[in-house]
C-alpha positions in Angstrom: 61.2 102.4 134.2 61.4 99.3 136.4 59.7 96.1 135.7 56.7 95.1 137.9 56.6 92.2 140.3 54.0 90.6 137.9 56.4 90.8 135.0 59.2 89.3 137.1 56.9 86.6 138.3 56.0 85.7 134.7 59.7 85.4 133.7 60.5 83.4 136.8 57.6 81.0 136.0 59.3 80.1 132.7 62.3 79.0 134.7 60.2 76.8 137.0 60.2 79.3 139.9 57.3 80.7 141.8 57.6 84.3 142.8 56.5 84.9 146.4 57.6 88.5 147.2 60.1 91.2 146.6 62.3 91.6 149.7 62.4 95.2 151.2 64.2 94.4 154.4 67.8 93.4 155.3 68.9 90.1 153.8 70.7 87.5 155.9 72.8 85.1 153.8 73.1 81.3 154.3 76.4 79.6 154.8 79.0 80.7 152.2 78.7 78.7 149.1 81.9 77.2 147.6 83.6 79.5 145.1 84.7 76.6 142.9 81.6 76.5 140.8 78.7 74.1 140.3 78.9 70.6 141.5 78.8 69.3 138.0 82.3 70.7 137.2 85.5 68.8 137.0 88.7 69.4 139.0 90.3 71.2 136.0 87.3 73.7 136.3 87.9 74.4 139.9 85.9 71.7 141.8 87.6 69.2 144.0 84.6 67.7 145.9 82.2 66.8 143.0 80.7 63.3 143.3 81.7 61.2 140.2 78.0 60.8 139.2 77.6 64.6 139.3 80.4 65.4 136.8 78.9 66.0 133.4 80.1 66.6 129.9 78.2 69.1 127.7 77.4 66.3 125.2 76.1 63.9 127.9 72.4 63.0 127.2 71.8 63.0 131.0 73.4 66.4 131.4 70.2 68.2 132.7 69.5 65.5 135.3 73.1 65.4 136.5 73.4 69.2 136.7 70.0 69.4 138.6 71.1 66.7 141.0 74.4 68.4 141.7 72.6 71.8 142.2 70.1 70.2 144.5 72.8 68.6 146.7 74.7 71.9 147.0 71.5 73.9 147.7 70.7 71.6 150.6 74.3 71.2 151.8 74.9 75.0 151.9 71.5 75.8 153.4 70.1 77.7 150.5 66.5 76.8 151.4 64.7 78.0 154.5 62.3 75.9 156.5 59.6 76.4 153.9 61.9 75.3 151.1 62.0 78.9 149.8 65.1 80.9 148.8 66.3 84.3 147.7 67.2 85.1 144.2 68.8 88.3 142.9 66.7 89.7 140.0 67.3 92.6 137.7 64.2 94.8 137.7 65.5 97.3 135.2 63.7 97.7 131.9 65.5 95.6 129.2 66.4 98.9 127.4 67.8 100.5 130.5 71.5 101.4 130.7 72.0 100.4 134.4 71.0 97.4 136.4 68.4 97.5 139.2 68.9 94.3 141.2 66.5 93.4 144.0 66.2 90.3 146.1 63.0 88.2 145.6 61.8 85.2 147.6 61.0 82.2 145.3 60.3 78.5 145.6 60.7 75.7 143.1 57.4 75.1 141.2 56.0 71.7 141.6 55.9 69.7 138.3 52.7 67.7 138.0 
């Protein structure tokens, strides 16, 4: 049995995302993202265009902020967001005990932190 949109919305909220809708139409992708990995990676991990302030070590106390800043730059640079600052996310709707995956696209936006 598949998970409901409400269950998916609850899980996404824990990650700071607001569920808007499940997509049932054809999806058009933004510019191709680089295949080198996140902006916070070093050259030896496949990145060659990371800004020095984005590169982060796993033990760096500023790791979350640096990773988020790099992700934000890449998301904007590669047109992840639409004009409403929303984006698509692939979500597995299958029941946690299911054998196969049931991926669907959902439209989400970053939740505002107050």
